[in-house]
N, C-alpha and C positions, 0 to 999 in steps of 0.2 A: 572560728568556732560557732557555735552554735549561740545564740542568745542565752538560751534556758540555763547553758553550764558556765557562765561568765559568774564568778564569786564578786555577790551583791556588794556596796558601801553605803551608806549613810550621808545624806545632805544636811548638814545642821540647818534648823532655821528659827534658831535663836530661841531664848524662854528653856532650852533644854528639850525642845522640841525637834525630832528628825524625822525623814524620811526615809525610800530605798530610793537609792541612784535608777536599779533597775525596772523598779514602779513607773517613774516619773517619765522615762523614756519610754518605755512599751506605751503607756496610758496616752502621754502628748506628743509623742510621733512616731512610735512604729503602726499601733492599731489601726488610728485616723489614716495614715497611710494606707498601709493593707484594704483596710475597705474602699477603698477608690481603685485596686489594682484593673478592674474592668473598664476604667473611668480613664487611665492614664494611657492601657494597652487602644486605647480607640482618639491616642494622640489627642486628649482633653488634659486642662489643666487641674491640678489639687485646690481643691477648694477654698475660700479663702481665707475660713475659719482652721484652714489645716496649720500647723508647725511642722516646719521641715529644715530649720537650722539650727545650728548649736555649738556655743564654745565649752569645751570640756579643757579644765584648767587642774593642773593638781601636780606635785613636785613627781621627779622623773622614776619613773617604773611602778606610776600608779594603774600601767596597764589600758591608758587613754586609745593606744592606736588598738589593741585586742577589741574595746569596745566599738571603734568606727568597724574593723572588720564583721564582730557578732551581727552590728547593725544591717551591715551590705548583706549580711548568708539571711536574717531574718526576712527581709524583702526579697530574694532572690536576685538583688542585682549587684553588677559588675561594681568595682569600686576603684577611686581613680586616686591614686596618692600625687600630692604636690610637696615639695618641699622647696628649699631656700635653693638648692643645692642644684634642684631642674631649673630654676628659674636665671640663675649663674651660668649655667652652662656656656652658655655664648660669650663670657665676660661682661662687667658693665654695662661697656659701650652696646650690647646689643638685649639690655635686660628689658627693655621698654618692650621694642619686638616678641620676646619671646612670653613678658604680659599679654600681648593684643593679640598673640595667636592662642594662647593658653583659652585664653576667656572667649573668644572666636567661638573654641569646639564647644566650652563647657554651657553656652546660652544657649547651643543648639542641642545640646547633651538631654538624653531622656532616660528616666529611670534606671540611673548610675546613686552613686555616693562618694562624694566628691569630699576627700579627705587633707586640708590642708596642715599640716606636719612641719612642727618646729620653724614655724615662718616669725616668730615673734621680731624678728630684726624689720622686718616686713611691715611691719601694722605699730609701730611705735609710738609712742603719742611723741609729736613734734615739737614738745615745748621742753622737752629732759634733756635736759643739759649735757649728758650722758650717752644719749643716742649718738649712733654712729652719721656720716655724714649720707652711708647709703639709706639709711632709715629715714632722712628727712626728705629722701628726697625721692622714695618710695610709697611712702607713706599714702600721700594724696593720689598714686595713681592708682594705688589697691581699692581706694574707698569709692568711686564708683564702678567698677568692676563689681564690689563685691552685690553691690545695690542694685546690678544688671542681674546679677544672677538670680535677686528675688522678685525678678521680672519674668522668669521661665516660669515656675511652679510647678516642673516635671524632673526637679530630683531632687536630692537631699545636701545637702552642704555642713563641714564640721570644722570647728579647728580646734586643734589640740595645743595648748601651750601651759608651759611651765609658770611664765610670768603675767595671769590678767593683771595685774598692778600696773606695766609700763604699758600697755595696748594703751592705743590713742582712744580718748574717750566718744568718741564721733563713732567709734567701729564696734563700740559695745553697746550705744545705746537704742532702747527698743526699736525694733523697724526695719533694725539689719540682720539681731540673730534672735528665732524665738525664744530660743532658752540659754541658761548662762548658769553650767554645773559643774559643782568642784566634784571631782575623783578622788577621794580618800582611798588607803589598803583597804580590802576588804574585810568585815565585820570578823569579829572571833565567831560570831555564830557559825557564819558562811564557812568560815576555815575549819570549823569543827565537823561540819556538813561533809564537805569535800573531802575530811580527813579522821574518820571515827574514830581511828588507832590514838591520835592525836588527845581528844575528847576525852577516851579509854585512862589515858594517862594524867590528867587532870581529877578523873572521876575517882584512881584509883588512889589519892591523897584528899579528895575534899574540898577540892580549890576550884571545879567547875564553875561554881558560880561568884568566887572573889575578883570582885571588881578590881582590883588594884595589875593583879594575874592577867584578867583579861582584858582589861585596857593596856597593858605589855603587846597581848597579843593582837590585837585590832590592828596596832602600832605599826604591824610589818608586810611589807606588801609580801604578793604572791610568791615573787621568789627568795623574799627574805625567810616566812616561813619555810618554804620547800626547802632553803638549805640546810634546815636544821630540825625537818620533822623527826628525822628517825632519832636524834639527838632528845628530841623531847618523851617519845614514844618509850624509849626505853632508858630513862631517867628512873634510877633506882629509890630514891630519897624525896618529898618534896624541897630539901632544899637543895638538892640537886635540879629540880625543874625548874624551881626559881632562880638560881643561878643563870642557865641556860636561859631563859626567857629573858635577866638582866642584862645581859652581855651582848644578848642579840638587838636588845631594845636600843641600847647606848650606842650603835653602830648604826643603826636603821635611818634610813634616809630621810623621816620626820624630825629626827635627833640633832640631824647635820645642819650647821650654818649656809645661808644660801649667801648669793655677792653682797648682800645689806650687814650682816652680822646676826639676820635674823635667823631664830630654827625653821625648818618648812612648815612646822607645826605652828610657830607663831605667826607664820605667813598666812595661813590658810586660816586659821583663827579669825585675823585680822581682813580676811576680804568673806565674811560669812553673809555682810551684807550686802552683796555683790550678786549672789548667787540668784537665777531667777527662772521658776519652773513652769512659770506659765500660767495662764488664767485655767479653769477648766472645759477642756476641747467642747465644744457647741456642736451641737447636730446639725447640719449641714441641709437646708432644705430638699436638697433633692435625694438622701438619706434617706429623711423622715418619709417623703413620697412613696419612694423604694420600698419599704420597711410596709407602709399601708395597704401596697398594691401586694405584697404575697397572703 
């Protein structure tokens, strides 16, 4: 789908500050790369001031895969999706051969978006006692290859994960990924814009600004709201509207426990400090010269 059609979510910044996820991706990643389209077509590398990699983390169902497709769509590039099943298709004995072949191809690739989906086990923290033997075996193999992707500077690579907390610290530190971005469910206002009749139902009962109800609405993923939007629109009383939202929130992914027993909301709240939206994009000298000549 088109990037402009994505429902936006917020990135908490601490002290109750928050920024738009779509705005960060567009300003830090998409616009700078799109501005260098001619440069890439000539076989040149992206300028050294350009971000071209990101980790997208969040609970299941928050549209991380959709964001990757939309990023490729915005740039007009093909998308290459890599998951653990791809690397394991030849069995554990052949996994190094699969990794070698894959990254040899990726290092040579140009103008593609590489999306590593569900590869948590391949980059687990090596000191994690719960890490499977396969994880301990693979993490050292993946790290240098991801570093090699940075030397290409002719593609975008993204990693989606549900469990940023289990990622090897070496893989998340600056120098391997430019951006580390939490993907929450879409905001209540984004949902109102997509489904005006849902907003109309809230306005009908004078609760379109009710903080508690808006928070419940914001906590639902795209698909979770999709499943109840008609019920919300047809609610005959405020009590009915509140009951529908309360039931939806109680079963939503954010309120469900993950493997540690914490809810996904608690996990995401605990990882606020790990988000990295990148420095303001510096204008490379070649672009400054290009603008001066016009």
